[in-house]
N, C-alpha and C positions, 0 to 999 in steps of 0.2 A: 055257737059260742055262747053259752048260757052266762057266763061270768062277765060278759063285756059290759063296761061302764061307758054310757054315752051321755054327754052333757053339751048344751049350747053355750057358747062364749061369744061375747061382743068384742070386736077388735075395731080401732080407729081407722085402720088402713089395711087392705088386703094385699096390696102391692108394695114390695120393700126392694130397696137396692140391693144388688147382689155383688159378691166378689167372685163369682163363679166365672170361669173363662168363656163359657158358652153363652152368657146372657148378661144383660145389664140390670134386669129386675127378675126377682123370684116371687112366686105366687103359690101358696099353699093353703087351699080351702079347708083344711082339716089339721088338727094336731094329733099325732099318733097314727099308726097304720095297722089295720086288723089282718093284714097278710100274715103278720108274725113271723117274718123271715128270721131264721137263726143267724143269719150273716149280716143283719140289717145295720148299715153304718149310721142310720138315722136315730138309732136307739138313744144316741147321746141327747137327743132333745128332751128325754124325760126329765132331766135334772132341771130343766127351765119351766116344767109344767106343774110342780107340786103334787104330782101323782105318786102314789105309792104302789099302785098296780103293776105287774110286769108289763114291759113292752108288748104290744100286741093285744092287750086286755083292756085298753081304754081308748076313747076316740072323743076328741073335742071338736064340735061341729061350729064353724065360725060363721058369724053374721057381721055385716059391716055396712057402713053408710053407702048409698049409691056412689059409685065412681064419678067424680066431678071432672068435667073436661077430659073424657077419655081420649080425645084427639092429640093430647100432649104425648101420648105413647105411640104416635104414628112413626113407623120406622124403627122402633125401639125393639129389642129382643126381651121377651117375657118367657121365662121358664116355668111351666106349671107342673108341680110335683117334684121339688128338690128334696124335701123331707116327708113326704108322704105320697101315696098314690091318689090322685084326684078321682080316680074311678073305682074306689073301693065299693064293695056291695052296698054300702049304706048311702052312697050317693044316689042310688035308685029312690030312696025314700026322702033325703033331704035336698038333693039337686043343687048343692052349692056350686059345684064346678060349672054346671049349665048356667046358672045365674051370673056367675062371673063372665062367661063367654057371651052371654046376652047383654051384659053392660058394656062389653068392649067391642061389640059387633060394629063394623063400620068405622072403627077408630083408626085403622091402618097400622095397628099394633102387629108385630110379627110374633107368633107363639110357637112355642116347643113344648109338647106334652110328653111326659114320661109315665108309663103305665105297666101294669101286669095284667090287665084286664081286657075283656072284649065288650064291656059296657060302654065304652067310648064309641061303639058303632052307633049308638043312639044319637050322637051328636055329629055324625059325618058331615051332613049338610051344613051345619053351623060351622064347624072347623074349616070347611072348604072355602067359606066366605073370607077367611082371613089371607093376607098375602104372605106367600112363602111359609104356610104352616107346616109343622113337622111333628110326627108323632113317632115315639119309640116304644118298643116293647122289650122287657128284659127277657132274654131266653138263654139259660146257662146249661141246659141239657135237653135231650129229646127224650130222656127216660122218665116217664111219668112217675115211677116208684120212687126215684131220687127227689123229683119234684115235691111229692108228697110228704117225704121225710123232712124237708127243709123249709117250705112255705105252705100257706093257706090259700093262695091265689088260684085263679081258674087254671084249667090244664093248659099244657104246652100247645096241644092241637088247637084249642080256642084261641090262644094268643096269635098263632101263626095265621089261622084263618081270618082274624080280624086285621092282621098286617097286610095280607093279601087283598082283602077288600079295600082298604084304604090306598093300597098302591094302585089298584086297578082304577080307583076313582080319580087318581092323578093327585094325590096328596103324597108329600115327601115322607118316606118312612125309613126308620132305623131299627135294625136288629141289634140290640144291646147285649152282647155276650159277656154277662157279668153276673156274679163274680165267677171267673174261672176256677173251678176246684181242681187243684192238681191231681192227677191220676183218676178224676172222675169225669170231669167235663170233656166231651168229645168236640172240641172246638171245630175241627176240621169237618165233621159231620154237619154240625149247625151251619157252617158257611155254604156247604154244598146244598143243604136244604132250602136256605133262603135266598140264594143269590139272584133268583128271578122274580122276587117280589119286595125288594127293597133298595134304597138308594145308598145307604151307608151301613157298614158292619163294624161296630165299635168293639174292642177287645179290651177288657179290663181283668187284671189279675185279682184273686182273693186276697185282701189285706186283713190281717188279724190284729187288731188293737182294741183297746177298750173293753167293755163287759162281755162282748159276744165272742171274744177269743176262747174263753173257757167253754162256752156252749159248742163251738164248732169243734174244738179238740175233744170233747167229750163224745160228740157224735163220731168222730173218726175212730176213737178207741172202742166204742160200743158197736159200731156197724161197719167199719172198714179198717180192722186193726192191722192188716197187711200194709197200710199206708201210712201208719204212724212214724216209721223212720224217715220217710219222705217229709212228711209235715214238720217233723222236729228239725229236720236238716234245713227247710225254707224258713220256718216261723220261729225257731228258737236260736239256730246258728246264723240266720240271715244269708245263707248261700243262694246264689242266683243261677246256678247251672240249669235247674229245671226251666226257667223263664227264658234263658238264653237259647236253649235247645228247642224249646216250643216256638220261639220266634223264627228261628231258621226254619223248621218244619213248616210253619204256617205261611211263610214268605214263599217257600217252594210250592205249596198248595196253591197260593194265589196266582203264581205264574203258570201253573198247570191249567188253570181253568179260566186264564185270562183276565184276572182282576189285578188292579193297582193295589199295592201294599205300601202304606205310608206310616209315619209316626206322628202322633200328636197333631193331626191337621183334619178338621171336620168340615172344610170348606164345602159350601153349598153352590159353588159356581157352576158345577158341571150341569149339562142338560138333563132334563128328567129321565130321558130315554137312555141315557149312558148307563153301562153296568156299574154296579155298586163299588165303591172304594172300601178297602179293608183298612181301618185305622187302629193302630196298636197303641193303647194307652197303658202299657205296663209300667207301674210305679215301683220300680225296684227299691228306690230310696226309703220308701215307707216301710218296706220289708226289713231292711237293714236297721231302721230306727226302732221298729218294733222288737227286733231281737235284742238290741243293745238295751232297750228300756227294760226288758224282762231278764236281763242278765245272762242271756244264753242258756237258761236252765231249761232242760228237757222236761216235757210233760210225762 
């Protein structure tokens, strides 16, 4: 990525209070994300950065003062990577995520890490030292061609191998099947592929809003034109039948292979050795709002 702009910025505090339901604090060692996912919800961050470059073509590397009294985060939930990937390729050079973990080591903080990378393997022993650590990998396809069409992150095979390594090492792992692309993502195949190497399987539908809606629809028109009627039905008319039918299908799949299927509950109370639970996080209301906001106009 020859056009990538990288700059170092100083911030007063790397840990901020969060309104996310899965954590009390969010931590993002970088601003921007060089995976350049066409469907990236975090692209909204660009309007707070002063960057004119397209999302995916800039990266701000954060530096911060040493975390004072890290023990105050004992028992608190810290989510690392809410609007960036903490293990971008540039992490190998700048090591900001590793620096963060070193500063928090021994504090008793509970950490959750979200990534699309296998660079996280570098910090396996360090991550294992945290109580109830959890690492999630985004996997929304087993088709490497589709993956390459929509993001620059490492291959699906490398993500799945990293997930299995963490799981075998006793670290709680999550397969985040997100975003589910209607007519493209084979969610059932992913579930069957990962059911023996993770503790949770999260499901989240593709939500199209903001600047990336046009990018995704352009991809559908150019590469998957046969799906345009379906995408117009969902994302312009706000119809829910696709998701309702998928929900029924996946619930049946879960029953067939002996997994629990729940809605909006990512409890970590189950024993590590228990089979993973499938958690449906379909946000139908957001689809309807997106359709209303866009006046129901077809693309």
